[in-house]
C-alpha positions in Angstrom: -1.9 4.0 -29.9 0.1 1.3 -27.7 -0.3 -2.4 -28.7 -2.8 -3.8 -26.3 -1.0 -7.1 -26.5 2.5 -5.3 -25.2 2.6 -6.9 -21.4 5.8 -4.7 -21.0 3.9 -1.7 -21.9 1.0 -2.9 -19.3 3.3 -3.2 -16.6 5.0 0.3 -17.2 1.5 1.8 -17.4 1.0 0.2 -13.6 4.6 1.8 -12.2 3.9 4.6 -13.5 0.6 5.1 -11.9 2.2 4.1 -8.8 5.2 6.4 -8.9 2.4 9.3 -9.6 0.8 7.9 -6.4 4.0 8.8 -4.5 4.7 12.0 -6.1 1.1 13.6 -6.1 -1.1 13.9 -3.5 -4.1 14.1 -5.8 -3.1 10.9 -7.8 -6.1 8.6 -7.7 -3.1 6.2 -6.8 -2.4 7.8 -3.8 -5.1 6.4 -1.3 -4.7 2.8 -1.8 -6.7 0.0 0.2 -4.8 -2.3 2.5 -5.7 -5.7 3.3 -4.3 -8.1 6.1 -5.9 -11.0 8.1 -6.6 -9.9 11.5 -5.2 -12.3 14.5 -8.9 -13.6 14.8 -8.7 -14.8 11.0 -11.0 -12.3 9.6 -10.0 -9.9 6.6 -9.4 -6.3 7.4 -9.0 -3.4 4.9 -8.4 -0.1 5.5 -7.0 3.0 3.1 -3.7 4.1 3.6 -1.4 6.7 1.7 0.9 5.3 -0.5 4.5 6.8 0.4 6.8 5.0 -1.8 7.2 3.0 -5.2 10.5 1.3 -6.1 10.1 -0.6 -9.3 14.1 -1.8 -9.3 13.1 -3.2 -5.7 9.5 -4.4 -6.3 8.6 -2.7 -3.5 5.8 -0.3 -2.3 5.7 1.8 1.2 3.4 2.8 3.5 3.3 4.7 6.8 1.5 3.6 9.9 1.1 3.9 13.7 3.1 0.9 15.3 0.1 0.3 17.5 -2.4 -0.4 15.0 -4.2 -3.8 14.4 -2.6 -3.7 10.9 1.0 -4.0 12.5 -0.3 -6.8 15.1 -1.8 -8.9 12.2 1.4 -8.2 10.0 3.5 -9.5 13.1 1.3 -12.6 13.3 1.2 -12.9 9.1 3.5 -10.8 6.9 1.3 -10.7 3.8 -0.7 -8.0 2.7 -3.2 -7.0 -0.4 -3.0 -3.6 -1.8 -5.8 -2.6 -4.1 -5.7 0.5 -6.3 -8.6 1.6 -8.6 -7.7 4.1 -11.3 -11.4 5.4 -12.8 -10.0 7.3 -15.8 -7.7 4.8 -17.0 -10.1 2.2 -16.2 -7.4 0.3 -14.3 -7.4 -1.9 -11.4 -4.0 -2.8 -9.8 -4.0 -5.8 -7.5 -0.6 -6.3 -5.6 0.0 -9.1 -3.4 3.2 -8.2 -0.8 5.4 -9.9 1.9 5.8 -7.1 4.8 8.4 -5.9 6.7 7.6 -3.5 9.7 10.3 -1.1 10.3 10.7 0.9 13.1 13.3 2.8 15.2 16.6 3.8 13.5 15.5 2.2 10.3 12.7 4.7 9.6 15.1 7.9 10.7 14.9 9.3 7.0 11.3 8.7 6.4 10.6 10.8 9.6 12.4 13.1 8.8 10.0 13.8 5.7 7.0 13.5 7.6 5.6 17.0 7.6 5.1 18.1 11.0 1.2 18.6 11.1 1.3 15.0 9.9 3.0 13.6 12.5 -0.1 13.3 14.9 -1.1 10.5 12.9 1.5 8.3 14.9 0.9 8.1 18.6 -2.9 8.4 19.2 -3.8 7.9 22.9 -5.7 5.7 23.7 -4.1 3.4 20.9 -6.1 3.1 17.6 -9.2 0.7 18.4 -9.4 1.6 22.1 -13.2 2.0 23.1 -13.5 6.0 24.2 -16.3 7.6 26.6 -17.1 10.1 23.6 -16.4 10.9 20.1 -13.4 13.2 20.9 -11.9 11.2 24.1 -8.5 10.7 22.5 -5.3 12.8 21.9 -3.3 12.9 18.6 0.5 13.7 19.9 3.1 13.3 17.4 5.5 10.1 19.0 8.4 9.0 16.7 8.5 6.0 18.8 5.1 5.1 17.3 6.1 5.7 13.9 6.7 2.4 11.3 7.3 2.0 7.8 5.7 -1.0 6.2 8.0 -2.1 3.2 6.0 -4.2 1.0 8.0 -6.5 -1.5 6.0 -7.5 -4.1 5.1 -11.1 -5.1 2.6 -10.5 -7.5 0.7 -7.8 -9.5 -2.5 -8.5 -11.2 -3.6 -5.9 -13.6 -7.2 -5.3 -15.1 -8.0 -3.1 -17.7 -11.8 -2.3 -18.3 -12.5 -1.0 -21.9 -14.8 -2.5 -24.5 -12.8 -5.9 -24.5 -11.1 -6.1 -20.6 -7.6 -7.2 -20.4 -5.9 -8.5 -17.4 -2.0 -9.6 -17.0 -0.8 -11.3 -14.1 2.9 -10.2 -13.1 5.0 -12.5 -10.5 8.5 -12.1 -8.7 9.1 -15.4 -9.3 9.6 -15.5 -12.9 11.2 -12.2 -13.2 8.1 -10.2 -13.8 7.7 -11.2 -17.4 3.7 -11.5 -17.1 1.2 -13.5 -18.7 -2.0 -12.6 -20.0 -5.0 -14.6 -17.9 -8.7 -14.4 -18.6 -10.5 -11.3 -17.3 
């Protein structure tokens, strides 16, 4: 068994889970909670699919329709929190990020990788959140111009391992991700 005091191993394990969430659709780290502060100042949380995890760049990525409330909120305040719960590992990962909304030619490579059947997630008419006359009064055309990548640059990673004795560590970009143990 690895040393429970090893901050580096704890951080390594978290990144392995994030990378698994990108690589494997059945991974519990695939679908994460993405939270922003709405334009009205009210917190908003929703589930998104993790589409990229780059430890060297300290970033993760998700895809969205550019007409969603989350994009409007991010244009007002480009910060988000992501929450990942991994039940088998008894691990909670909380990420604090600065988000850049990428569109147009910046996302050509990402769009090319989106399966044809999944492209209908980008272009809902009327736009997401618009009241409709009945449950199916909308269309889902695939519109390339509505596709956006949310590049989330990590500023902080908070890890909590729930076991007989809980462990919690805080890692921050500003100190080179060296980490510190904090009380759970």
